[in-house]
C-alpha positions as CSV (number, residue, x, y, z in Angstrom):
1,M,-17.3,41.6,231.3
2,E,-20.3,41.1,228.6
3,Y,-22.3,44.4,229.7
4,Y,-19.9,48.0,230.6
5,I,-21.1,51.3,231.4
6,H,-18.8,54.9,232.2
7,Y,-20.3,57.7,232.0
8,V,-19.0,61.4,232.6
9,P,-21.2,64.5,231.7
10,G,-21.3,64.8,227.7
11,R,-19.9,61.2,226.8
12,M,-20.4,57.6,227.6
13,R,-19.3,54.8,226.8
14,I,-20.5,51.2,227.0
15,Q,-19.8,48.0,226.1
16,T,-22.2,45.4,224.9
17,P,-22.1,41.4,222.7
18,F,-24.6,43.2,220.5
19,I,-22.0,44.5,218.5
20,H,-19.1,42.3,220.1
21,N,-17.9,41.1,216.9
22,N,-20.6,41.6,214.3
23,P,-19.1,44.7,212.0
24,H,-23.5,44.4,211.1
25,N,-24.9,45.0,214.1
26,A,-22.4,47.3,214.6
27,E,-23.3,49.3,211.4
28,E,-27.0,49.1,212.6
29,F,-25.7,51.2,216.1
30,E,-24.1,53.1,214.6
31,T,-26.9,54.0,212.2
32,F,-29.6,54.3,214.4
33,I,-28.0,56.4,217.4
34,K,-26.7,58.8,215.5
35,G,-31.0,59.2,214.3
36,I,-30.8,60.3,217.9
37,K,-31.4,64.1,218.4
38,G,-28.8,65.1,220.5
39,I,-26.5,62.7,219.5
40,I,-23.0,64.3,218.6
41,S,-21.0,61.7,217.8
42,V,-20.7,57.9,218.0
43,K,-18.1,55.0,217.0
44,S,-18.3,51.5,217.9
45,S,-15.1,49.5,217.8
46,T,-16.5,45.3,217.4
47,V,-13.7,43.6,218.7
48,T,-14.0,44.9,222.1
49,G,-18.2,45.3,221.8
50,S,-17.6,49.0,223.0
51,A,-19.5,52.2,221.8
52,T,-18.1,55.8,223.4
53,M,-20.9,57.8,222.5
54,L,-20.6,62.4,223.0
55,F,-24.2,63.8,223.6
56,D,-25.6,67.4,224.3
57,E,-26.9,67.1,228.0
58,K,-29.5,70.0,227.4
59,I,-31.3,67.9,224.8
60,I,-30.8,64.4,226.2
61,H,-29.4,62.9,229.4
62,C,-27.1,58.9,229.6
63,E,-30.9,57.8,231.5
64,Q,-33.0,58.8,228.3
65,I,-30.4,57.2,226.5
66,I,-30.1,53.6,228.2
67,G,-33.6,53.4,228.3
68,I,-33.1,53.8,224.4
69,L,-30.5,51.3,224.0
70,E,-32.5,48.9,225.9
71,K,-35.6,49.4,224.3
72,R,-33.9,48.6,220.7
73,G,-31.8,44.8,223.0
74,Y,-28.9,46.4,222.3
75,F,-27.4,47.3,226.2
76,L,-28.5,45.0,230.5
77,L,-27.9,48.1,232.5
78,S,-29.5,45.2,234.8
79,K,-25.9,43.8,233.9
80,A,-23.4,45.5,233.0
81,E,-20.9,46.7,236.0
82,T,-19.6,50.8,236.3
83,N,-16.1,51.3,236.1
84,D,-15.7,51.4,240.3
85,Q,-17.3,48.0,240.1
86,V,-13.8,47.1,238.0
87,I,-11.7,48.8,239.7
88,K,-12.4,47.7,243.1
89,R,-13.3,43.4,242.1
90,A,-9.5,43.7,240.6
91,T,-8.7,44.7,243.9
92,E,-9.3,42.5,246.0
93,K,-8.3,39.9,243.6
94,V,-5.4,41.1,244.0
95,L,-5.2,41.6,247.7
96,E,-6.8,38.6,247.5
97,K,-3.1,37.0,245.7
98,L,-1.2,38.8,249.0
């Protein structure tokens, strides 16, 4: 899975190849995201290629953040799987084996 997104109000976690195994890109990503009005915190992991962002929904919405990430080349929503899709795929694999 190259891209992944999970969202609950005020919190979003993504996976992106942009930061996977690349500390320089992860630092660039975090610095950029921290500069967006409404972002409370961001933490990334180069091991997993994931980043978790906390944000104030009164100031910025998930869709706006995704748009900003796509514009910068950090994320591709069209290629992202959601938590529900991951669970469905895993369940289908298990059922196939049964």
